[in-house]
C-alpha positions in Angstrom: 2.8 32.6 -25.1 6.2 31.5 -23.7 9.1 32.1 -25.5 11.6 30.4 -23.8 13.5 27.5 -25.9 11.8 24.4 -25.9 14.2 22.4 -24.3 14.5 24.8 -21.6 10.7 24.5 -20.7 11.3 20.4 -21.0 14.2 20.9 -18.8 12.0 22.0 -15.8 12.4 19.9 -12.9 8.5 19.5 -12.3 8.2 18.3 -16.1 10.6 15.1 -15.2 9.8 14.1 -11.9 6.9 14.2 -9.8 8.1 13.7 -6.1 5.8 11.9 -3.3 5.8 11.8 0.2 4.5 9.5 2.7 4.8 9.2 6.4 4.4 6.2 8.9 4.0 6.0 12.3 4.1 3.4 14.9 2.5 4.6 18.4 1.7 1.2 19.7 5.1 -0.2 18.3 3.4 -3.1 16.9 1.7 -1.6 13.6 2.3 1.0 11.3 0.1 3.6 10.2 0.7 5.2 6.7 -0.6 8.2 5.6 -1.1 9.1 2.0 -2.0 12.9 0.9 -5.7 12.1 2.0 -5.8 8.8 3.8 -4.5 6.6 5.8 -4.1 2.8 6.6 -2.7 0.3 9.1 -0.8 -2.0 8.6 0.0 -4.8 11.1 2.5 -7.7 9.6 4.9 -7.8 6.8 3.6 -11.1 5.6 1.2 -13.5 7.6 1.3 -17.1 6.9 -2.0 -17.8 9.3 -4.8 -18.8 6.9 -7.2 -16.8 9.2 -5.6 -13.6 9.5 -8.1 -10.7 8.2 -6.3 -8.0 7.8 -4.1 -6.9 5.0 -0.1 -7.3 5.0 2.6 -5.3 3.5 3.4 -8.0 0.9 -0.7 -8.0 0.0 -0.6 -4.3 -0.5 2.8 -4.6 -2.7 1.0 -7.3 -5.0 -2.0 -5.1 -4.8 -0.3 -2.4 -6.1 1.5 -4.1 -8.7 -1.7 -6.0 -10.4 -3.4 -2.6 -10.0 -0.9 -0.9 -11.7 -0.6 -3.1 -14.7 -4.6 -3.5 -15.2 -5.1 0.4 -14.5 -2.5 1.0 -17.1 -3.9 -1.0 -19.5 -7.4 0.6 -19.2 -6.0 4.3 -19.1 -4.3 3.3 -22.5 -7.5 1.5 -23.7 -9.4 5.0 -22.8 -6.8 6.9 -25.2 -7.4 4.4 -28.0 -11.2 4.8 -27.6 -12.2 2.3 -25.2 -11.1 -1.0 -26.8 -10.9 -3.3 -23.7 -14.6 -4.6 -22.7 -13.4 -6.9 -20.2 -10.3 -7.2 -17.7 -8.9 -9.6 -15.3 -5.7 -10.1 -13.8 -4.3 -13.0 -11.7 -0.5 -12.4 -9.8 1.4 -14.9 -8.7 4.5 -14.2 -6.1 7.3 -16.6 -4.8 8.5 -15.3 -1.4 12.4 -16.9 -1.2 13.5 -18.0 2.4 10.0 -17.4 4.1 11.4 -19.5 7.5 13.8 -16.7 8.1 10.5 -14.3 8.8 9.1 -17.0 11.1 12.4 -17.0 13.0 13.3 -20.6 12.3 16.3 -22.1 13.6 19.0 -22.5 11.0 17.1 -20.0 8.6 19.0 -16.8 8.2 18.9 -15.8 4.4 17.4 -12.8 3.8 13.6 -12.7 2.5 12.8 -11.6 -0.7 10.6 -11.6 -3.3 12.2 -13.6 -6.5 9.7 -13.7 -8.6 6.2 -12.4 -9.9 4.2 -14.0 -13.0 1.2 -11.4 -13.6 -1.4 -13.0 -16.1 -3.7 -10.7 -17.9 -6.8 -11.8 -19.1 -9.0 -9.2 -21.6 -11.5 -9.1 -23.8 -10.6 -6.5 -26.5 -12.0 -6.1 -30.1 -8.2 -6.2 -31.7 -6.6 -8.8 -34.0 -4.0 -11.0 -32.7 -0.9 -8.9 -33.7 -2.8 -5.7 -32.5 -3.8 -7.1 -29.3 -0.2 -7.9 -28.5 1.1 -4.9 -29.8 -1.5 -2.8 -27.8 -0.5 -4.7 -24.3 3.1 -4.7 -25.1 3.2 -0.9 -25.7 0.5 -0.1 -22.9 2.7 -1.9 -20.3 5.3 0.6 -20.8 3.1 3.1 -19.3 3.3 1.7 -16.0 5.7 3.0 -13.5 5.2 0.2 -11.1 6.2 -2.2 -13.7 8.9 -0.3 -15.3 10.6 0.0 -11.8 10.4 -4.0 -10.7 11.2 -5.2 -13.9 14.7 -3.6 -13.9 15.1 -5.6 -10.4 13.6 -8.8 -10.4 11.9 -11.6 -12.5 8.9 -10.0 -13.6 6.6 -11.7 -16.3 3.5 -10.1 -17.4 1.6 -12.9 -19.7 -1.4 -11.4 -21.8 -4.4 -13.8 -22.6 -7.1 -12.5 -25.3 -10.7 -13.8 -23.8 -12.7 -14.7 -26.9 
């Protein structure tokens, strides 16, 4: 048993922060290959306005990360409560401001940015309405992606109970 005071143990860097590192390279100077701890993936465009473009863009990876983080957080918290979620689905809507500047349209030089994300989560859970709302709100507090973005942009998450 460790005899150090509890506050000394809790002040260890590793107990407060989990550092991660990623690497990106561009051998062809037109795409980026991203390396994670065990995988890699290639991204050719920040965003594509071409409906025929089949690759995943940076913006799509970002949106997928936001939505999956929220859904996975709810599922993880559900398991901790005895698997109360039976079905779940989410829809993410994103508003990209100043998209014409990305296309190089003359006269449009404003910085492009995501100014709003709205997520709607549809779930079936064996909970009364007040418990349902309480569970969803508290579960969302465990999402690092959500907690980071809510401080820096208009991010709205709505929960719809499936009956």
